[in-house]
N, C-alpha and C positions, 0 to 999 in steps of 0.2 A: 504493500500500500504506500510505503514511503517513496517508492520509485514512481508510482502513478501520479501522486499529488505533491506539489511543493509544500513547504512548511506553511507558507501563507495561506494556501488553499485549505490545508488541514485545519488551521486556526479558524478560518471563516466557516468551515463546515461545523466545527465544534460549537462556535458561538451560535450558529444557525440552529443547531439541535437544542441549545439552551433556550432560545427564543420560542421554538416550537413547543417545548414542554410548558413554558410559562403561559403562552397564549392559550394553549389547549385547556389547561386546568383553570385558568382565571378569567376567561373572557366574560363570565357572568359575575363572579364574586367581586371583581374589581370595582363594581359600582355600589357595593353594599356598605352600610354602617357596620360597626363591630357587632357581630351576632354569633350565636352558638357557643362553642367551647371557649371559655375564658373571655366572654364578652365584656365582663366588668373590667378585667385587667387591660384589655385592649382599648376600652372606652377611656380609661384613665390616661392612656398615652395620647389619644385623640384630643382629650381635654387640654393636655399640656400644650400641644401645637396651637390650638385655637386661642388659648389664653395668652400666648406670646403676641398675638395681634392686638391685645388690649393692655399689656403691661410694658409697652415700649421695648419689647424683645429683651427683657432682663433675664438672661440665661442663668444667672447665679441665684435668682429668686423666682424659680419657675412656679407656676400656679396651675391648679385644676379649677373646677367649678365648685368643689365641695368645701364646705365650711366646718364640717365636723369629721375629722380624719380617723382612719382606722387605727393607725399606730401613733403613739402608744396608748391612745385614749379610748380605743375600742368604740368609736363613734359616739361617745357619751359627753364630749366636751364641745361646746359651741365656741368657735373662734370668730374674730372679726376680720380675718383675711383667709385667703385660700392658698397661701404659699406652702410648699411641701419640700421636704428633704428628698432628694433624688440624685442618682448618678447623673453626671453632666448630660443633659438631654440634647445632644448635638443634632440628632436626626429630626427630632420633633421641632427643633429650632429652624433647621433648613426647610422643612415642610412648611412651616409658618411663613418663611421668607417667600417661598414659591407662591403660597396663597396670597400674600400681600402684593406681589408683583403682578399676578394674574387676576387679582380681585375675584378669586374663585375659591370658596371655602368648603367644598364638598369632600367627603371621605375619599373619593377617587384620587385626589391629589396625594394623600398619604399612601394609599395602596400602590399607586403607580411608582412612587418614589421607592418604596420597599422592594417592589418587584424588580425594578431596574437595578437596584443595588445588589439584589440576589444574583442577577445575571452577571454582574461584574465579579462577584465573589466566586461563582461557579466557573467562570472563565479562568480566573487565576488559579483555582484548584486544578483545572485541567492542565494549565501551564506548569504547575508544580509537579504533576506526574510526569510531564515530558522532561523536566530537569533530571529526573531519575532514570531516564532512558526507557521509560515505559512506551511501548509501541503506540501508534496512533489509534488503532481499534481498541486496544486494551485501555487506553486513556479515555476513550468514549465510554467504555464500560464502567470505568471508575466514576466518570462524570454522571452517568445515569444512575449509579449506585446512590449518590447523595440526592440527585434531582428527583428520584422516584421514591425517596423515603416518605411515607405518608405524612408523618408529622412535619417534615420540611415543607411538603407541598401545601399543607394547611396554613402554615404561618408565612409562606413565601410572599404573599401580598398583604400581610397583616400589619398590625400597628405596634407590636412588641419590638423592643430593640435587639432581640436575639438574632434576627436575620441580618441586619446591617453589621452587628458585631461579629457574627460568624463570617461574613464576607470580608470584613477588615482583617480577621485572623487569617483567612486564606491568602489575602494579598500580602500580609506581613510575612507569612511563612514562605511564600514564593520568593520575596526579595531576600529573606534571610538565607534560604538555601542557594539562591543565586550568588549571594555574597560568599557562601562557603565554597563555591566553585571558582574562587579567585576573582570575583567582581567586587572589588573593595568599595565601589561607589554606591552600593545598594544597602549597606548596613543601616544607614540613617533612615532609609525608607522602610526597612523592616521594623525598626524600633518605632517609627512614627505610626504605622498602621496597627501594630500590636498594641501600642499605647491608646490609639483611638478606640480599639475594641474594648480595652479594659476600663477606660475612663467613663464609657457609656454603659457598660454592663459588667458588674464586679466579677462575675464568674470567669470572664475572659482575662482576668489578671493571671490566671494559671498558665495559659499559653505564653503570655509575656514573660512570666517568671521562669518558665521552662527553657526559653531561649537564653535568658540572663543566666540561669543556672548552668546551662550547657557551656556558655562562654566562660563561666567561673571555673568549671571543671577543666576546660582546656587551658586556662591560665595556670591552674595548679599543676597540670600535667606538663606545662612548658616551664616549670620551675620558676614561676612568678616573673616572667620576662616583662620588661617595660612595654613592649609592643602589644602584648596581650592585655595588659592593664589598660592601655589607652582605649582599646576596643570597649572595655567595660564602662568607660566614662560616657559613651554614647547613651547609656541607659539612665544616667543620673538625673537629667532634667525630667524625664518621664516618671521616674520613681518619686522624685520630689513632688511633682504635681499630683500623682496618685495618692501619696501619703497625705498631702494637704487636703485633698477632697475627703478622704476618709476621716481625718480629724475634724474637719469642719462639719461634716454630716453627723458624726457620732457625738461630738462634744457640744455642738451648738444647734444645728438645724433641727434635729429630731426632737430636741427638748423645747425649742422655741416655737416651732411651727408644726411638728408632727409630720406624718407621711401617709400616703395610701399604698406605699411599697414596703414589703417586709425587709427588716434590717437586722434581725437577730437570728441566732441559730436555734434549731428545733430538733435536737437528737432524740433518738428513741430512749425510753426510760429503762429498758431492760432488753436482754438478748431475745426473750420471747416476743416482745413487741416488735423488735427489729425484724425478726423472722416473719411475723405477720405482715408488716409493712412491705417487706420485699416481695412476699407472695402476692399481696394485693396489687402492687405496682406492676408486676409481671403479668398477672391475670388481666389487668385492665388495659395495659398499653403495649404489650409485647409486639403485637402485629400492627400497631400504629407507629412504632419506632421503625420497623422494617418488615418486609414480606418474607415468606418462606424462601424465596429465591435469594434474598439478601443474606439470610443466615447461612444457607447452604453454600453460597459463593464464598462467604467469609471463612467458614470452617474448612471447606475443601482447599482454598488457597493456602491457608496455613499448613494444612496436612501435606500438600504437594511441596511447598517450600522446605518444610522440615525434612521431608523425605529426600529432596535434592541435596540439601546441606549434609545429610547423614550418609547418603549412599552414592553420591556422584562427586565430581570435582568442583561443583558450584560452591562459591563462598561469598560472603559479604565483603564488599570493598570498604575502604575507610569511610566514605561518605555514608554508606548504608549502616555502618556500625554507629556512626554519630546519630543518625535518625532513630535507630533502635534505642539509643540512650535517651533521646528526647521522649520517645514513647513511654519508656519506663518512668521518667519524671512526671509525665502527664497522668499516667494511670495511678501512680502513688498519690499525687495531689488530689485527683478526683475521688479517690476512695476516702480520703480525709474529708473532703467536701460533702460526700454522700453521707458519711457518719454524722456530720454536723447538721445537715439539713434533711435527715432521713424522713421525718414525719410529714414533710411537704411533697415528697416525691410522688405519692399516689394522686395528688391533686394537680401536679404541674408536669404535664407531658412534655413541655418544651425544655425541661431540665436536661433531657437527652441531647438536645441541640446545644445546650450550654456546656455540656460536659463530654460524655463518652463518644460522641460522634467524631471528635477530633482524633483520639488515638485509634479508633476503628479505621478511619480513612488513611491515617499515616501507616498503619500496619498493612493495609491493602496496597498502598504505594510501594512499600518495601517488598511485599510478596510479589506484586506484578513486575517490579523491577528485576527481581531474580528470575521470574517466569519468562519475561521478555528475552532476557539474555539466553536462557535455556532453549526457548522456542526457535531462536535463530539457527539452531543446528538442524531443525526439521525442514524437510522439503515442503511439507503441507502446512507450514506456519500460518499462512493467510487463511486457509480453510478452517483451521483450528480456532483462530481468533474470531472469524465470522460466526462460527457455530456457537462459541461461548457468548458472544454478544447477543445473538438472537435468542438463545436458550434462556438467558437472564432477562432480556428486555421485555419479552412478551408477557410472561406471568407477572413480572414486577410492575409493569405499566398497568395491567388489568387490576392488580391489587391496589395500587396507589389511587387509581380512579374510583374504585369501589369504596375504599375507606374515606376518601375525600368527600364523596357524595353522602356517605353515612354521617360524617361529622357535620355536614351542612344541612342535615335533615332536622327539622324542629322536633325536640323531644318534649314529652309531657311535663317534665320538671323544669324546662327552660321557659323563660318569658322574654328573651331578647327580640325575637321576631315580632311578638305582640307589642313590645315596647316601641319599636321603630314604627310599626303601623299605627299604634294608638296615639303616639305623641308627635308624629310627623306633622309639621305645620303649627305646633303649639306656640312657637315664637311669634308668628304673625297673629295668632289668636290673642296672646297676651298683649301685643301691641294694640290690637283693636279694642281691648278692654281697658286700655290706658294703664296697664301695669308696666311701669318703667323698667328699663334694663338695669337700673340700680336697685330694684326691689329684690329682697331676699325671699327665696322660695323654700318650702318644706315639702319634700317628696315622701309620701306615705303609700305603701303598697307596691313598691318597686325597689329591687335590690341591685339595680345597675344605675346608681345615681348620676354618675358623670355622663352617661348616655342620655338620660332624661334631661339633665340640665344643659347639655350641649344642644339638644334639640330645642330647648327653651331659650338658649343663649342668655342665661341668667345664672347667677351663683345662688347657692342655697345649702340646705341641710337635708339629711335623710334619716328616717327611722329605720334602723337595721335590726333592732332587737324586738322580737315579738314579746313584749312585756307591758303590763299595765304601767309600771314605773316609768318606762321611757316615754310612753304616750302622754303621761301626765307632765313629765319634765319638759318635753319640747314645747309645750304651751307657754313656758316661761322664756323661751329663746326669742331673740329679736327677729321674728318671722313676719313678713308682710303678707304673703299669700301661700296657700296650701294647695299642692297638686296631689289629688287622690287617683290612684289607678283602681278603678271601681271594684272589679271582681276580686282582685288580689286583696285589696283592703277589706272587703266584705268577708272573704273566705278566711283570711289569716290574722286580721287585726281587730275587727269590729267587736267580737265577743270578748276580747281581752279587756277592753275598757269602753263600753257602749257610750259612756258619758262624754267621750272625746268629741262627738258630733255636737254636743250642747254648746261648745265653744267656737263653732265655725258658722259663718254666714255664707251661703251659696252665692257665687258670682256668675258661674257658668257651669253647665254640665251637659254631657251626652251619655250614651250607653257605655262608653269606655273610660272616660276621665271626668273628673270634677275639679273645678277651680273655686277655691273659697278664700275668705279672709278670716283672720282670728277675731272673734267678737270681743268687744269691750266688756260685755256682760254675758253671763251664762244664760242660756234659754233652753228649756227642755224641748226636745223635738224628736221625731221619729227618723230613723235612717233614711226612709223614703223621701223625707223633706229635703235631704241634702244631696243624695246621689240617685241617679236613674239606674236602678238595678234591673228593672223589667223582669222580675222573677216572682214566682209564687211557690210557696212551700207545698210539695206534693205528698211527702211521706217522711217519717222519721223513725229511727230505732234508737232508743235510749237504754243505757246500761249503767245503773249506779249501785247494783249489788244489794240493795236493801231488801228486795223481794225476789225470790227465785222465779216467780211467774214471768218476770221480764226476760228470762233467759231463753225464751222460745227461739228456735233457729240458731242459737249460739252453741259453740263447742269450746273445749279447752278453758273452762272457767275455774280458776283456783281462788275461791273467796277466802279472805283473811280478816281478822279483827284487830290485829296487833299494830298495823299501820293503816292509816286511812286519810283521805282528804275531806270527804263528807261522812260524818258518823252514820252508822257504826262500822261499816265494812268498806273494804276496797278489794283488789285482787292482785295477784302476783304472777309474773312469768319467771320461772326459776332459771338459773344460769345453765341448767342442763336441758332446757327446752328450746328447740329451734323455732317453734310456732306457738304464739299466744292465742288470745281470744279470736275465734273464727265465726263469722256470720255467713250462712248460706241460705239463700231464699230464691224461690221462683215467682214470688208474689210481685210481679212487675207490670201488671196490666195498666197501672196508673201512668206509665210513661212510654207506652208503646207508640211508635211512629212520631216521637218527638225527641229532641236532644235534651239531656238532663245533666245537671251538675250535682255532685254529691260533696257535701261539706262534712269533714270528719274533725271532731274535736275531742280532747281528753285531757285529764290531769295526769301527768307522768312524773315519776321520781326514779332517778338512777344514781348509783354511787359512782359510776364511771361513765362519762358521756362519750368517750372515745370509741366505745364499742358500736358496731353497726346495728342499727335498729330501724326497721322500715314499716310504714303503713302501706299495705298492698290492696289494690282494688282490681278485680278482674271480672270479665263476663265470659261465660262458657256456654256453648251450644253444641249439643250432640257430641260431647266429649272434647270439643276443640275450643281452645282459648282464642277468642276473637278480640279481646282487649285486655291489656295487662299494664298497669301503671304503678309506680312506686314513688314514695317520698322518704328520704332519709331524715327521720325526725330528730336525730341527734344534733342536727344543725339548728334546730329550733329551741334547744335548751338554753336557759340563762346560766345556770350553775348546777353543780352536783349537790346531791343530798337534800334538795328542796323540791317541792312540788312545782311543776311548770305547766302552764296552760299551752297545749300544742294544738294548732289548728291548721288545716290544709284543705285544698279543694282539688277535685278531679272532674274532668269533663268526660262524660260518657257518650259514646256514639249512639246514633239513632237505632232503636231496636225494632225490627220488623217481624222476626221469627217468634213463634209461640213458645218454643222450647228453649228458654234462656235462663241460666242460673247466675245470679249476682253473688259475688264472693268478696268479703273483706276479712283480712287477718293481719295480725302483727307478726312480722318476721324478725325473730331475734337472731339474726345472722351472727352477731358478735358474741352470742352466748353470755349476755349480761343478766344481772338480776334487776327486773323492772317491776315497779309498782304502778298500777293504773287505777283510775277512778273516774266517774262521771263521763263515760265514753258515749259519744253521740254521733249518729249518722243522720244528716238531714239532706233530703233530695229536693232540688229546686228545678223548676222549668227555666230553661235558658232563654 
């Protein structure tokens, strides 16, 4: 292939393949607001960019729209500004500049920027493989390996800094290894791009330090020669700035302003917990990280190379040995990082891109470098490489596309799609109601606050805790107007503190949202006077354990009198039980041929809320499950050891069949000890 195409033509084809992948996967998603997986985290980054347009591009005091931050105040402290502690938001800043220049503030600007940056990073990764004498076709295979990682595809046009940081790492690695090939002019470029990755995303400090560490090892091996020491001085300005950012954020910014971004370590508390977290992470994300083809290619490549090293005359050259040393440094550092942040791995799929993807790719470059050298001896080299490329490409491409579509499908527990649909145009609506852009909003019933506030183009607060105490507290905050997401508020918040509506005066409302202002005086009112629910209660099942006649249709009831919320009884799910109270009924003529919402509420008490506990609703017809929905209720707890009112809603599909069984049960997946009382299921016409 090298004889058929010039190097320039090969590079053009490689970049063309990158563009084809990007356009194919993102020709629809490129227009979307942050939605689906990690919509909240991605909305926070969009908010950073949009707020640069109004804070005079003050990059050292970046702002979102949120006035009560998650860290360290857990959304419970009202601030008078929206400044946050954050790693230097270079890319959010550049996106804002583009928005300013073009007078166009839509999310597509951010997405196109990230996508183009990923193209640049992928191209330099391809170029890095060529530095190690990997053949053209095998370099395309390596390029496809990362470009078809499902988690990479999902975030490739997203808002998180991971993709630009990963791209900067690829660029920095390319220039570093070009420098190691006696191009002394590129070391400063390597340090620059590795620094840009690290200053914007702390996890990419590890690749920066791996290069610095490698140079330190070489300096020691060179017996502390002055020439090697001079090379280390290239890193000093970058190290100084990185240290300055760390000290500023940790000693000042986080305490003065707070943050919406995690800044502390969260290790497992025991080996048993670590094992459970590892298992959960693998179960949840293994085939989102890579496909079967990826894992097979990675393992087979290592086996072949080890075999060649052991049983043939193939050996690592000096450059490859250095690369192997760097891989060792990276893996060691990432293991330490994983231990420190282990409890967050199940919830953060993109940590794979922040960490282990780098050593995986460098190991493959090393393996393919050896493989390319060995294949030169074969007459059928070109055929072997073409077959390898095709055998990997087809299943990997199909898997990446399948997972990407699954990740973009709206799930029952997500509300990002509804948020965009329901709040789109709310800024103009607020303008028409003469709610000024300086007015502070309170968002209730939506847990993607920066997305709602970005659509409203106003700053404000959010109620993130489903508790009576916080609903009472926010009424004392400096709030001008309240935004209620009707159904979520009604399903999850209203029962916690019904009196909340007494303090609100309706300004505007429709079936999805309500705009209100805080009353100067309390006035008793019905919920229907404030929000347009458009619902009628159709049926209910209550279970408070006082009388056994209430238990009809219920199973797995373990009534106790030693612990209770409402005297004299409650019930318990033992830590040996996987399934708790279970309701099964076919008495559903009342909502045949119409869509129905079921609202589940209960008082729950747990000693450990880290265990997985789910409310499950399902519909079964003729033995086939036609609807299955879950809610992890541990996320709704305020604290351990106390009774918590837990409320959530499920939308049921229209039922036309006569033979349908409704089922509800508590799934004690984490095998915790759970006390429950005042369990209620209410069915409403949608």
